[in-house]
C-alpha positions as CSV (number, residue, x, y, z in Angstrom):
1,X,80.2,116.6,26.3
2,X,81.7,113.6,25.7
3,X,82.8,111.9,28.9
4,X,85.7,110.0,28.4
5,X,86.0,106.0,28.6
6,X,89.0,106.3,31.1
7,X,90.0,108.2,33.7
8,X,91.5,111.8,32.8
9,X,94.9,112.1,33.0
10,X,96.5,115.0,34.7
11,X,99.6,114.0,32.5
12,X,101.3,112.1,35.8
13,X,100.1,108.3,35.2
14,X,97.9,107.4,37.9
15,X,99.0,110.4,40.3
16,X,95.5,111.7,41.1
17,X,94.5,108.2,42.3
18,X,97.8,107.8,44.3
19,X,97.0,111.3,46.4
20,X,93.6,109.7,47.3
21,X,94.3,106.5,48.8
22,X,97.5,108.2,50.5
23,X,95.0,111.1,51.7
24,X,92.4,108.3,52.8
25,X,95.4,106.4,55.0
26,X,96.6,109.4,56.7
27,X,100.3,109.8,54.8
28,X,101.4,112.8,53.0
29,X,101.1,112.3,49.6
30,X,103.8,112.0,47.4
31,X,102.9,114.6,45.2
32,X,102.8,117.3,48.0
33,X,106.7,116.7,47.3
34,X,106.5,117.7,44.0
35,X,104.3,120.7,45.2
36,X,105.9,122.4,47.5
37,X,109.0,122.2,45.4
38,X,107.1,124.1,43.0
39,X,105.5,126.6,45.3
40,X,108.8,127.2,46.4
41,X,109.6,128.2,42.7
42,X,106.6,130.1,42.5
43,X,107.0,132.0,46.0
44,X,110.5,133.0,44.8
45,X,109.7,134.3,41.2
46,X,105.6,135.8,42.5
47,X,104.1,133.6,39.8
48,X,100.7,134.6,40.0
49,X,99.6,131.0,39.8
50,X,100.6,130.2,43.5
51,X,98.4,133.6,44.6
52,X,95.7,131.5,43.0
53,X,96.2,128.5,45.2
54,X,97.0,130.2,48.2
55,X,93.2,131.6,47.7
56,X,91.7,128.6,47.1
57,X,89.8,128.9,50.8
58,X,88.8,132.2,49.6
59,X,87.2,131.1,46.6
60,X,85.5,128.2,48.4
61,X,83.9,130.6,50.8
62,X,82.9,133.1,47.8
63,X,81.6,130.9,45.4
64,X,80.4,127.4,47.5
65,X,80.0,128.2,50.8
66,X,76.4,129.7,50.6
67,X,74.9,126.6,49.1
68,X,77.5,124.4,50.6
69,X,78.3,125.8,53.8
70,X,81.8,127.1,55.5
71,X,82.4,123.5,56.8
72,X,81.4,121.6,53.3
73,X,78.1,120.4,55.4
74,X,75.7,121.4,52.5
75,X,73.8,123.8,55.3
76,X,74.8,126.7,53.5
77,X,73.1,130.1,54.3
78,X,71.2,130.0,50.5
79,X,70.9,125.8,51.0
80,X,67.2,125.7,52.6
81,X,64.9,125.8,49.6
82,X,67.2,124.4,46.9
83,X,66.3,121.6,44.9
84,X,67.7,119.1,45.3
85,X,69.5,119.8,48.8
86,X,73.4,121.3,48.0
87,X,76.0,117.9,48.7
88,X,77.5,117.0,52.2
89,X,81.0,117.3,51.2
90,X,82.2,115.7,55.0
91,X,80.1,112.6,54.1
92,X,82.1,111.4,52.1
93,X,79.3,110.3,49.3
94,X,79.3,111.8,45.7
95,X,76.7,111.0,43.4
96,X,77.9,111.7,39.7
97,X,81.5,109.7,39.6
98,X,83.3,107.5,37.4
99,X,84.3,105.1,40.7
100,X,82.5,102.2,42.2
101,X,79.5,102.6,44.7
102,X,80.7,104.0,48.4
103,X,84.0,105.3,46.9
104,X,85.4,108.8,46.5
105,X,85.1,110.2,43.0
106,X,88.5,110.8,40.6
107,X,89.9,114.5,40.8
108,X,88.8,114.6,37.5
109,X,85.1,113.8,38.2
110,X,85.0,116.9,40.7
111,X,86.3,118.9,38.0
112,X,84.1,118.1,35.4
113,X,81.2,118.6,37.7
114,X,82.9,122.0,38.7
115,X,83.1,123.0,34.9
116,X,79.9,122.0,33.5
117,X,77.9,121.7,36.7
118,X,74.8,119.5,37.2
119,X,71.6,120.2,34.6
120,X,68.6,120.4,36.6
121,X,70.2,122.0,39.7
122,X,71.3,125.1,41.1
123,X,75.1,124.3,40.4
124,X,76.4,126.2,38.3
125,X,79.2,125.5,35.4
126,X,82.0,127.7,35.8
127,X,83.6,126.8,32.6
128,X,85.2,130.1,31.7
129,X,84.6,131.9,35.2
130,X,87.2,129.7,36.9
131,X,90.6,129.1,35.3
132,X,91.6,125.4,34.8
133,X,94.2,125.5,37.7
134,X,92.0,127.2,40.0
135,X,89.2,124.5,39.1
136,X,91.7,121.7,40.2
137,X,92.8,123.4,43.3
138,X,89.2,123.7,44.2
139,X,88.4,120.2,43.5
140,X,91.4,118.8,45.7
141,X,89.9,121.0,48.2
142,X,86.3,119.7,48.0
143,X,88.2,115.8,48.5
144,X,89.6,117.6,51.7
145,X,86.3,117.8,53.5
146,X,85.9,114.0,53.5
147,X,86.2,111.9,56.6
148,X,89.4,110.0,57.1
149,X,87.3,106.3,56.7
150,X,86.4,107.4,53.2
151,X,87.7,105.0,50.7
152,X,89.7,106.3,47.6
153,X,87.7,104.8,44.3
154,X,89.1,103.7,41.4
155,X,87.9,104.2,37.9
156,X,85.0,101.9,36.3
157,X,86.4,101.0,33.0
158,X,83.5,101.0,30.1
159,X,85.6,99.2,27.6
160,X,83.4,97.0,25.3
161,X,80.5,98.6,26.2
162,X,79.1,99.2,22.8
163,X,79.1,95.3,22.3
164,X,76.4,94.3,20.6
165,X,76.1,90.8,21.5
166,X,74.2,91.1,24.9
167,X,70.7,90.7,25.2
168,X,69.0,93.6,24.1
169,X,68.8,96.8,26.5
170,X,64.9,96.4,26.7
171,X,65.2,93.1,28.6
172,X,67.9,93.7,30.7
173,X,66.5,97.0,31.9
174,X,63.3,94.7,32.8
175,X,65.6,92.1,34.8
176,X,67.8,94.8,36.4
177,X,64.4,96.3,38.2
178,X,64.2,99.4,36.5
179,X,61.0,99.7,36.4
180,X,60.0,99.3,39.6
181,X,61.1,103.0,40.4
182,X,60.8,104.5,36.7
183,X,58.1,102.4,35.2
184,X,58.0,100.6,32.3
185,X,58.3,103.8,30.2
186,X,60.6,105.8,32.3
187,X,58.7,108.6,33.9
188,X,58.7,106.8,37.3
189,X,55.0,106.4,37.4
190,X,54.6,103.7,39.6
191,X,56.4,105.6,42.3
192,X,55.2,108.2,44.9
193,X,57.1,110.8,46.2
194,X,58.6,109.9,49.5
195,X,57.7,112.0,53.0
196,X,60.3,114.7,53.8
197,X,62.4,113.5,56.8
198,X,61.3,114.6,60.4
199,X,62.6,118.4,61.0
200,X,61.8,119.6,57.8
201,X,59.5,120.6,55.2
202,X,61.7,122.2,52.7
203,X,61.1,121.1,48.5
204,X,64.2,119.8,48.5
205,X,64.1,117.4,51.0
206,X,62.9,114.3,49.2
207,X,63.6,113.8,45.7
208,X,61.7,111.3,43.5
209,X,63.6,109.2,40.4
210,X,64.8,110.9,37.6
211,X,62.1,111.0,34.6
212,X,64.2,109.0,31.8
213,X,61.9,110.5,29.0
214,X,63.7,114.0,30.3
215,X,67.2,113.4,29.6
216,X,67.9,117.1,29.5
217,X,68.0,116.7,33.7
218,X,70.3,113.9,33.9
219,X,72.9,115.8,36.3
220,X,75.9,113.4,35.3
221,X,74.8,113.9,31.6
222,X,73.2,112.4,29.0
223,X,75.6,110.9,26.5
224,X,75.8,106.9,26.0
225,X,79.1,106.8,28.2
226,X,77.7,109.4,31.3
227,X,74.6,107.3,31.7
228,X,76.2,103.5,31.2
229,X,78.5,105.4,34.4
230,X,75.0,106.0,36.4
231,X,74.2,102.2,36.1
232,X,77.2,101.0,36.8
233,X,78.2,103.2,39.7
234,X,75.2,103.9,41.0
235,X,74.0,107.3,43.1
236,X,75.3,107.3,46.5
237,X,72.9,108.8,48.9
238,X,70.2,107.5,46.9
239,X,68.3,104.5,46.0
240,X,69.8,104.3,43.2
241,X,72.3,101.0,43.5
242,X,75.5,100.5,41.6
243,X,75.3,97.3,38.9
244,X,78.8,97.2,38.5
245,X,78.8,93.6,40.4
246,X,75.8,92.2,38.8
247,X,76.2,93.8,34.8
248,X,79.3,93.9,32.6
249,X,80.0,97.2,31.0
250,X,78.4,95.7,27.4
251,X,75.1,95.3,29.5
252,X,75.0,98.6,31.1
253,X,75.6,100.4,27.9
254,X,72.5,98.0,26.3
255,X,70.4,99.4,29.3
256,X,71.8,103.2,28.8
257,X,71.2,102.7,24.8
258,X,67.3,101.8,25.9
259,X,67.3,104.0,28.3
260,X,68.4,107.1,25.6
261,X,65.2,105.9,23.5
262,X,62.7,106.8,25.7
263,X,63.8,110.1,25.5
264,X,60.9,112.8,24.1
265,X,61.4,115.9,22.4
266,X,62.0,118.9,25.2
267,X,59.8,121.8,24.5
268,X,62.1,124.2,22.9
269,X,62.4,121.8,19.7
270,X,59.2,120.7,19.7
271,X,56.8,121.3,17.3
272,X,53.7,120.7,18.1
273,X,51.9,123.4,20.0
274,X,49.6,121.3,21.8
275,X,52.4,119.3,23.4
276,X,54.3,122.7,24.0
277,X,51.6,123.9,26.1
278,X,51.5,120.7,28.4
279,X,54.5,118.7,28.5
280,X,56.6,118.2,31.5
281,X,53.7,118.8,33.8
282,X,52.5,116.6,36.6
283,X,49.2,115.1,36.0
284,X,48.9,114.5,40.0
285,X,47.0,117.4,41.4
286,X,49.3,117.1,44.9
287,X,52.5,116.9,42.5
288,X,51.7,119.9,40.2
289,X,50.2,121.9,43.6
290,X,54.0,121.5,44.9
291,X,55.5,122.6,42.0
292,X,53.4,125.7,41.8
293,X,53.8,126.8,45.1
294,X,57.4,126.7,44.6
295,X,57.3,128.3,41.2
296,X,55.3,130.9,42.7
297,X,57.4,131.8,45.2
298,X,55.4,131.2,48.1
299,X,57.8,130.2,50.5
300,X,59.8,133.7,50.0
301,X,57.2,135.0,52.4
302,X,55.5,132.1,54.2
303,X,58.8,131.1,55.5
304,X,60.4,132.7,58.2
305,X,63.9,133.8,57.3
306,X,67.5,134.9,59.8
307,X,66.8,138.5,60.4
308,X,70.9,138.3,59.8
309,X,71.6,136.9,56.7
310,X,68.0,135.9,55.1
311,X,68.7,131.8,55.5
312,X,64.8,130.1,56.0
313,X,64.2,128.3,59.0
314,X,62.6,125.4,57.4
315,X,61.0,123.5,60.3
316,X,58.9,126.2,59.5
317,X,58.8,126.0,56.2
318,X,55.1,127.8,54.9
319,X,54.2,128.5,58.2
320,X,54.3,131.9,57.7
321,X,54.7,134.6,60.4
322,X,57.1,137.0,58.3
323,X,56.2,140.9,59.1
324,X,55.6,142.6,55.9
325,X,55.3,146.9,56.6
326,X,54.7,149.7,53.8
327,X,54.2,152.8,55.4
328,X,51.8,154.5,55.6
329,X,49.6,151.7,54.4
330,X,49.8,149.0,57.1
331,X,51.2,146.2,59.1
332,X,51.0,142.4,57.5
333,X,51.9,139.0,58.6
334,X,52.3,136.1,56.8
335,X,49.7,133.2,57.0
336,X,50.5,130.0,58.2
337,X,49.7,127.4,54.9
338,X,49.7,124.4,56.8
339,X,47.3,122.1,57.7
340,X,46.8,123.1,61.0
341,X,43.4,123.3,62.3
342,X,44.0,126.3,64.5
343,X,47.0,128.6,63.1
344,X,46.6,127.2,59.5
345,X,44.5,126.2,56.6
346,X,43.1,122.7,58.5
347,X,39.7,124.2,58.7
348,X,40.1,125.6,55.1
349,X,38.1,123.7,52.4
350,X,39.7,123.7,48.8
351,X,37.2,126.4,47.7
352,X,38.2,128.5,50.3
353,X,41.9,128.1,49.1
354,X,40.8,128.9,45.7
355,X,39.3,132.1,46.5
356,X,41.7,133.5,48.3
357,X,44.3,132.8,45.7
358,X,42.2,134.0,43.1
359,X,40.1,136.6,44.2
360,X,41.8,137.9,47.2
361,X,39.3,137.2,49.7
362,X,39.9,134.9,52.7
363,X,37.2,132.3,54.3
364,X,35.9,135.5,56.9
365,X,35.0,137.4,53.8
366,X,38.7,139.7,54.7
367,X,40.1,141.4,51.0
368,X,43.8,140.8,51.1
369,X,46.0,143.7,50.2
370,X,47.6,142.9,47.2
371,X,51.0,144.9,48.4
372,X,51.1,141.8,51.2
373,X,49.7,139.0,49.1
374,X,49.8,139.4,45.4
375,X,46.4,138.0,44.4
376,X,45.9,139.7,41.4
377,X,48.6,137.7,39.6
378,X,47.6,134.6,40.8
379,X,44.3,135.0,39.5
380,X,45.7,134.3,36.8
381,X,46.0,130.3,37.6
382,X,44.2,128.2,35.6
383,X,40.8,126.3,37.5
384,X,43.3,123.2,37.6
385,X,46.2,124.5,38.9
386,X,44.3,126.8,41.5
387,X,42.8,123.4,42.4
388,X,46.2,121.5,42.7
389,X,47.6,123.9,45.0
390,X,44.8,123.8,47.5
391,X,45.2,119.8,47.3
392,X,49.1,120.4,48.2
393,X,48.4,122.8,50.7
394,X,46.3,120.7,52.5
395,X,48.1,117.8,52.5
396,X,51.3,119.4,54.5
397,X,51.9,118.4,58.0
398,X,50.4,120.6,60.6
399,X,52.8,123.6,61.9
400,X,51.4,125.5,64.9
401,X,52.4,128.9,64.6
402,X,50.1,131.5,65.9
403,X,50.0,134.5,63.2
404,X,49.0,138.0,64.6
405,X,46.2,139.8,62.7
406,X,47.3,142.7,60.0
407,X,47.4,146.4,62.0
408,X,45.9,149.2,60.2
409,X,47.2,152.7,60.3
410,X,45.0,155.4,61.5
411,X,43.5,156.9,58.3
412,X,44.3,160.4,59.3
413,X,47.8,159.1,59.7
414,X,47.4,157.3,56.5
415,X,46.7,160.8,54.6
416,X,49.4,162.5,56.4
417,X,52.0,159.5,55.1
418,X,50.9,159.3,52.1
419,X,51.0,163.4,51.0
420,X,54.6,163.5,52.4
421,X,55.1,160.4,49.7
422,X,53.5,162.3,47.3
423,X,56.0,165.3,48.2
424,X,59.2,162.5,48.0
425,X,59.0,160.5,51.3
426,X,60.8,156.9,50.3
427,X,58.1,154.5,50.2
428,X,59.0,150.6,50.4
429,X,57.5,147.6,51.4
430,X,59.5,145.4,53.6
431,X,60.0,142.0,54.5
432,X,61.9,141.4,58.2
433,X,63.7,138.6,59.2
434,X,62.1,136.3,62.0
435,X,58.8,135.0,63.3
436,X,56.1,137.3,64.9
437,X,54.8,134.2,65.8
438,X,57.2,133.8,68.1
439,X,58.9,137.0,68.4
440,X,56.5,139.8,70.3
441,X,59.2,142.4,69.4
442,X,57.7,142.0,65.5
443,X,54.2,143.0,66.6
444,X,54.7,146.5,66.9
445,X,53.8,149.2,64.7
446,X,54.5,150.5,62.2
447,X,58.7,151.0,61.6
448,X,58.4,154.6,60.3
449,X,60.6,157.0,62.4
450,X,59.2,159.2,65.2
451,X,59.7,162.0,63.1
452,X,57.9,161.0,60.4
453,X,54.9,159.6,62.1
454,X,54.8,162.6,64.1
455,X,54.5,164.8,61.1
456,X,52.3,162.3,59.3
457,X,49.8,162.3,62.3
458,X,50.2,166.4,62.4
459,X,49.5,166.6,58.7
460,X,46.7,164.4,58.6
461,X,44.4,165.1,62.1
462,X,45.4,168.7,61.4
463,X,44.0,168.7,57.8
464,X,41.0,166.9,59.0
465,X,40.5,169.1,61.9
466,X,40.4,172.4,59.7
467,X,38.3,170.8,56.7
468,X,35.9,169.6,59.2
469,X,36.0,173.4,60.9
470,X,35.9,175.3,57.4
471,X,32.7,173.0,56.4
472,X,31.1,174.0,60.0
473,X,31.9,177.6,59.6
474,X,30.6,177.6,56.1
475,X,27.4,176.0,56.7
476,X,26.9,178.3,59.8
477,X,27.4,181.6,57.8
478,X,25.9,180.3,54.7
479,X,28.9,181.0,52.1
480,X,28.9,178.4,50.0
481,X,32.1,178.5,48.4
482,X,33.0,178.0,51.8
483,X,31.0,174.6,51.9
484,X,32.1,173.6,48.6
485,X,35.9,174.4,49.1
486,X,35.6,172.3,52.4
487,X,33.7,169.5,50.5
488,X,36.1,169.0,48.2
489,X,39.3,168.9,50.2
490,X,37.5,166.3,52.5
491,X,36.7,164.0,49.5
492,X,40.5,165.0,48.4
493,X,41.7,163.9,52.2
494,X,39.5,160.9,52.1
495,X,40.5,159.7,48.5
496,X,44.0,160.0,49.5
497,X,44.0,158.2,53.2
498,X,42.2,154.8,51.3
499,X,44.2,155.2,47.8
500,X,44.7,152.8,46.1
501,X,41.1,152.0,45.8
502,X,41.6,148.6,45.2
503,X,39.5,147.4,48.4
504,X,37.0,149.2,47.1
505,X,36.9,147.8,43.4
506,X,35.8,144.0,42.9
507,X,38.9,141.5,42.4
508,X,37.8,141.3,38.9
509,X,38.3,145.4,38.6
510,X,41.6,145.4,40.8
511,X,43.3,142.7,38.3
512,X,42.6,144.9,35.3
513,X,43.7,147.7,36.6
514,X,46.9,146.6,37.8
515,X,47.7,145.1,34.3
516,X,46.0,147.9,32.3
517,X,48.5,148.0,29.7
518,X,50.7,144.7,30.0
519,X,52.0,144.0,26.3
520,X,50.9,140.6,25.7
521,X,52.9,137.8,23.4
522,X,52.6,139.4,19.5
523,X,50.4,138.3,17.0
524,X,53.1,137.7,14.8
525,X,54.4,134.8,16.6
526,X,52.5,131.3,15.8
527,X,52.6,127.7,16.3
528,X,55.0,126.4,18.6
529,X,57.0,129.8,18.9
530,X,53.6,131.4,20.3
531,X,52.7,128.5,22.8
532,X,56.2,128.4,24.2
533,X,55.9,132.1,24.7
534,X,52.2,131.8,26.0
535,X,53.8,129.1,28.6
536,X,56.5,131.5,29.5
537,X,53.8,134.3,30.1
538,X,51.8,132.0,32.2
539,X,55.0,131.4,34.7
540,X,56.4,134.2,34.7
541,X,52.7,135.7,35.7
542,X,52.1,133.9,38.4
543,X,55.9,133.6,39.1
544,X,55.3,136.8,39.7
545,X,58.6,138.1,37.9
546,X,56.9,141.3,37.2
547,X,56.4,142.1,41.1
548,X,60.2,143.3,41.2
549,X,60.9,144.0,37.4
550,X,58.6,145.7,36.4
551,X,58.6,149.2,37.8
552,X,55.6,150.6,39.8
553,X,54.7,153.9,41.6
554,X,52.8,153.5,45.4
555,X,50.0,155.3,44.0
556,X,49.8,155.1,40.1
557,X,50.7,151.4,40.3
558,X,52.7,149.4,37.6
559,X,54.7,151.2,35.1
560,X,53.2,148.2,32.7
561,X,54.5,150.7,29.3
562,X,58.3,149.3,31.5
563,X,57.1,145.8,31.7
564,X,60.0,143.7,32.7
565,X,62.3,146.3,32.0
566,X,63.5,146.7,36.4
567,X,64.6,149.8,38.0
568,X,63.1,148.9,41.5
569,X,65.6,149.2,44.1
570,X,65.6,146.6,46.7
571,X,68.2,147.6,49.9
572,X,69.2,145.6,52.8
573,X,71.7,145.4,55.5
574,X,72.5,141.8,54.3
575,X,73.3,142.5,50.9
576,X,73.5,146.2,50.2
577,X,71.6,147.8,47.0
578,X,70.7,145.8,44.2
579,X,68.1,147.2,41.4
580,X,66.4,144.7,39.6
581,X,67.5,144.2,35.9
582,X,65.8,145.1,32.8
583,X,64.6,141.6,31.6
584,X,63.3,143.1,27.8
585,X,65.1,142.1,24.5
586,X,66.9,145.3,24.6
587,X,70.2,144.8,23.2
588,X,72.7,146.9,25.5
589,X,70.4,147.5,28.1
590,X,68.6,144.3,28.4
591,X,68.8,140.5,27.8
592,X,68.9,140.7,23.9
593,X,72.9,139.7,23.6
594,X,72.8,137.1,26.5
595,X,72.6,133.5,25.7
596,X,69.7,131.1,26.9
597,X,72.8,129.4,28.8
598,X,73.4,132.9,30.6
599,X,70.0,133.1,31.7
600,X,69.2,130.0,32.7
601,X,72.6,130.4,35.1
602,X,71.1,133.2,36.5
603,X,67.6,132.0,36.8
604,X,68.8,128.4,38.6
605,X,71.9,129.6,40.4
606,X,72.3,133.2,40.7
607,X,74.8,133.8,38.6
608,X,75.5,137.2,36.8
609,X,76.8,137.2,33.1
610,X,79.9,138.3,35.0
611,X,79.9,135.5,37.1
612,X,78.4,137.8,40.3
613,X,76.7,135.8,43.0
614,X,73.1,137.6,43.4
615,X,71.6,137.4,46.9
616,X,68.9,134.7,47.2
617,X,66.6,137.1,48.9
618,X,67.2,140.0,46.1
619,X,66.8,137.6,43.6
620,X,64.9,134.3,44.9
621,X,67.1,131.5,42.5
622,X,67.4,129.3,45.1
623,X,63.2,129.3,45.1
624,X,63.5,129.1,41.1
625,X,66.0,126.3,41.3
626,X,62.8,124.2,41.7
627,X,61.5,125.3,38.5
628,X,61.8,122.8,35.7
629,X,64.0,123.4,32.4
630,X,61.2,123.5,30.4
631,X,59.5,126.5,32.1
632,X,62.8,128.3,32.4
633,X,63.0,128.0,28.1
634,X,59.4,129.2,28.4
635,X,60.0,132.4,30.3
636,X,62.8,132.8,28.1
637,X,61.0,132.7,25.2
638,X,58.1,135.3,26.6
639,X,60.8,137.6,27.9
640,X,62.5,137.6,24.0
641,X,59.0,138.5,23.1
642,X,58.3,141.8,24.9
643,X,59.2,145.2,23.3
644,X,62.8,146.0,24.3
645,X,62.9,149.2,26.5
646,X,65.6,150.8,27.3
647,X,67.4,152.0,30.2
648,X,70.7,150.9,31.8
649,X,70.4,149.4,35.5
650,X,73.4,150.7,37.6
651,X,75.5,147.7,39.4
652,X,74.7,146.8,42.9
653,X,76.6,148.0,45.9
654,X,77.8,146.3,48.9
655,X,75.9,147.1,52.6
656,X,76.4,150.7,53.9
657,X,76.1,151.4,57.6
658,X,72.4,153.1,56.8
659,X,70.9,150.2,54.8
660,X,67.7,149.2,56.4
661,X,67.3,146.2,58.8
662,X,64.7,144.8,56.8
663,X,64.4,143.3,52.9
664,X,63.0,146.4,51.6
665,X,61.7,147.1,48.1
666,X,61.4,150.7,47.0
667,X,58.5,151.9,44.7
668,X,59.9,154.0,41.7
669,X,62.3,153.5,38.9
670,X,65.9,154.4,39.5
671,X,66.7,155.5,35.7
672,X,63.5,158.0,36.4
673,X,64.2,159.4,39.5
674,X,63.9,156.4,41.8
675,X,64.8,156.4,45.5
676,X,68.7,155.4,45.2
677,X,70.3,157.7,46.9
678,X,74.6,158.6,47.1
679,X,77.3,156.3,44.7
680,X,76.2,152.8,43.6
């Protein structure tokens, strides 16, 4: 979208700038008198614009506070794992402005950001979702968070930026020192990722310089004017300085023209399949591993969360401690993935980590249960990617967090509980808030009710005793039919107690069993189109999106004929109920009519097509904000290549008193008699 060369006008020349100046001096803006008179008139006639303006704080709390915090400090409940971190409005520092370094943006600058969003971040564009009057009110409200000492800015004029009489942009690019951070080719090859600030291990705590060969990630826009402004204004709060004092607008424009020549084609426009397959992927193993750990949603389970709102404890980033339960299967605790020698992976070799990732076997030979650790999806990692993850995890700063061992449920209770599940008792995998390493209350037994556990134990133990007694009586009386019946019953009892038999399979057999029938990219796709879909299939598999978006039964595994068709329900006292969406290309029930920008917005910002904000612990858009736009486009290409599956998903509902205390994902398909109870 074209950025104007001069500040946006509100129809009152200079008024928006005057408001900023007078506000920062502690005076009431002159426009406030006009606003008060207008407000009185609107109240008198009941004009809806007045109600919209009066509700701007509610709109902020509804739309913005989840990331930027109630007080605008950038510490919202969903901020922990966002990359980059949300803006702290109270600092008065804004990255993308048309004003000089160290000054506040114009009102129009903030309006533009709200309307268009910031590409490559979780900040969505609200154009079409919020009326322009609300956007203006919201922009003013955001500016009100700035400290009194903040300096109002004046627009930098771009007149003459296209003057051809200056030196070539390539020469000026070098003279201005741009290669020191961005590299001679714009890809930042000479610059290393800085360490995260003390006390934070979150992925958004540090950011590398923008890769100038990928203009679709330019957060302030990739037009010539937008890039010129970034050079002149700088990006406050980062090492990127403003050059307005050392470069003319014409010189900055020449550098901007050179920067735009460094661009490569994004994979959604690329024709070469080989380029599509690898473009944009980091070659440094540590950086590639960091990206993959987030792309695979590892922080979702390996970083403790608050039991009250689902906010992450970033001080324990990847340090584990989350309690995971699935009655009557077991109780597990997510492992400490940091490099601590005693409680983490410090003594693990890279080979140990790769084996756990791809084969589900720990350093001491223990088999990992797929209910707690989705290694069958990680089994699809390439050798290089699995090794990169190991390199990254070994590089993490040690964080001591003593993780309890998993708790097994006695086989008789498992047998009885699974029989009850077969008869209709709901089964869910539950993720508990808190850190079991620090909270002994989380180390208790299975969370099932006393009545359910007593019933399970009675059925399991009672059945075992009766079958053993029948076998003994039959053998003593030499009654073959009694022996045969009791023997068959014992085999059935043991099979039920140990089902599913993944622990008895080789890792390769377990992967094939769980993925049996999963549709592959159709042969009708070829060339670059096929390469895009295959890249998306790889990312969607290791993510792993199918854990929630492919319905599953606790006994039969995943219904692969409904791959990505959604239908599994999540319930928690924090967000209520949400059913995973149908991501197949069905025109009415799936994503067939959704545009790519709408799907990108949902993945990266958690906004549905209707503007509804999804909770990040139901749909982890906060972590997927770390995905590259090219990988997200590839995922969309893969989803559009899947067979369409009919089945409308019910809408979410708000919390109710009987919602579970843990984030619970129920087996079954809501569209086909799944666990949802009561009205939506």
